[in-house]
N, C-alpha and C positions, 0 to 999 in steps of 0.2 A: 094314182098309179104307185104301186109299192116298190117298184124297181129303184135301186140306187142309180143316180144319174150324175153326169159331170160334163163340163164343156169338152167338146170334141178335140179342140186344139190342145187342151191340157193333157188329155189322154194320149193322143197320138205321139206326143213328145216323149212319152214314157214307154211306148210299145216298141218291141224289136222291129227293125225295118226290113229284115230279111229272115229267111229260114222258115222252118215248120214249127209253129207254136200254136197251142190251144189257148186262144183268148176267150175268156168266159167271165160271167159274174157268178160268184160262188161264196159260200161260207162253209163252216165245218160240217154242216148237215146236208146241204143241197147245192145243186148246180142248175143254172138257168139255160134252157135251150129254146130255140125259136122255130116256129113253123108258120106257114101261111096257108089259109084255106078259103074255100068259098063260104059264104055266110051260113049255109045250112049246117056245115060241119063245125066251123069256128065258133059260131054263137052257141051251138049245143054244148061244145066242150067247155066254153067259158062259163056258162050258166050251171052246168051239172058238175063240173070239177073232174070230169073224166071224158074219154073219147067213146062215143057211141053213136046211135042213130045211123046216119048215112056214112059214117067212118068205116072204111073197109079194113078188115084184118087179113085179107087175102092178097094184099099187094104191099110192096116195100114202102115204108114211110121214112123220109129223110129228116134228120134233125141237125140244127146248126147252132154252134155256141156263139158265133160272131154276129152281132146285131147288124153290122154294115154288110156282111155277106148276104144276110136275109133281105136287106133292103135292095141290094143289087138284084137278087134273084126274083123278088116280087115287084120290082119297080116302085119301091116305097108304097106297096099296097095298091098299086094302080093296075096290075095285070089281072085279067079275067081269071077267076078261080083262085086268086090269092089276095082277096080284098081284106080278109080278116087276119091280122097279125097276132099271134099268140106267144106269150112268154110263159113257158112251161117249166116250173121248178120241179126237178126230180131229185130223189134221194142221191146223195153223193156216192154212197156205196153202190147204187145201181149204175151211176155213170162210170165208176171205175170198172164195174163188171162189163159194161158195154165196150170200154177200151180194151179190156182183156180178151174179149171174144171177137174183136174186129179183124176182118180179113180184107186185104187190099182188093180194089176193083180190077186191078191189072197185075200181071205177073212181075214180081220183084226178085231178080236172081239172087240178091244178097240175103233174102229172107226165106224163099221157098227153093228147094233143091232143084225141082223140075217143074215144067208147066203142068204136067200131069198131076203132080202132088198138089200144086196150087189149085187146080180145077176141082180136085176132090175136097180140099179144105173149104173152098168157096161154096160147094154144094151143101156141106154140113153146117156151116156157120150161120147163125141168126143175125149176124151183124156185118155189114159191108162198110168199109171206110175208104175215103179218098181225099186227097189233098188237091185243092184248087187255088188259083190266085186269089188272094184277098182283094178287096176293092175299097176305094175311098168313097166318100158320100156321093160323088158324081157318077159312080159306077165304073171308074177307071181302074185298071189293074195296078196293083202294087207288087213289090218284090216278095213280100211276106206271103206265105201260104196259109190257107185256112182249111180246117178239117170239117168234113160233113160225114155223118154216120147214118147208114141205112139200116132200118130195123125190120125184121120179118119174123114170122113164126112165133116161137115162145118169147123172144125179146119184145116183139111188138105187142103181144098180149099183155105182158107185164107192164110195159110202158103205158099202155092205154088206160090202165087203172091202178095197179098195185104200186108202181114206182112214183106216182104223182104226189107231190106235196101240195101244189096249187097250180091253177091255170089262170093267167091274167090276160084279158083282152086289151092290147096296147095300141089298137088301131087309131084311136083318137090322138094319142101321143105321136104316132108316126105321121099322121096328117099334119099335126102342128109343126113338126120338125122338118117335114119335106120341103118347105119353102126356103130352108136355110142350106140346102144341099150344094149350092154353087159355091166355089172357092171364096168369092168375095163376101160371103155371108157366114163363113165357118166360125167367125168370132162369136156368133150367136147360136150356133148349133149345139144342142144338148143331146147326148147319147147315153144309153145304159153304161154304167161303169164296168169295165172289163180289165182283167189282169191275166197274166200268163198262169195257166193252171199247172200246178206242180204234179209231176209224175216221178215217183222215186224208184220204182222197180226198173232195174236196168234192162231186163228182158223186154218189158213193155215199151220202154224208150226206144230200144233197137227195133222192135217189131213195127212200131208206129212211124219210125224214122224221124223222131223228134229232134230238133236242134237244141243244143245246149247253149243257154244264154250266158254270155260273159258276165 
C-alpha cells in the first residue's frame, strides 16, 4: 500500500478535538479521498484507474477525506455493498475546485440570504457538502466534525476520470487494522496519516464554516 500511515494514537494527539476541520492526506499535488463500493464497482476502478462499468454517473457520489469516517460508514468494509475500500488520489487543484463549488445540504442563514436562494443554488451546484460528527475507531461520535462532499453532473464526470491521479484498493489494509479498533488495542492501530487541510481563501473558509485552529 502506498498511503503514508502512522499509529492512530500518535495522530489523534495532534488532531483538533473540536470544530470543523478537513482532515486529509495530501501533498502539493494531490489529495486522498475515500469511497466504499461493492466488488463489481470497486475492483473495476482499482484495476482500470478510473470509474466505469457499473459505476453510475446519474446519481450523487459522496467522497470523504477522513479514513475513520469512512470506516464508520462502511463498518470497516463489513457492510453489504461497501466491501471494497478505495483510496482515490485526486488532483489538489480539483479538490480545491470542489470546495469552491460546494453548497450545504441544509439552509445556513449566515451564508444564504433566504431559503429560496439556497434552494436555487443547490439546484445549480454540482457539489453538495455537509458536516457530520467524526468518529473514533469504534464508531463512537467525537466532538470534531468531518466533511463529506457529494458530487454529481459535471463534477462527478470529471472526478470519475480526469481528476484521478491514482486509485488504490486498501481493503486488505482495512481488514488487517479492523481487529485493532477496540480502545484496548489502539496502541497497535495504524491508520492513514492525516493532517488539517489548509484553506487560505477567507470567503471559502466562511462558506464552508471551517474552524480556525489555534
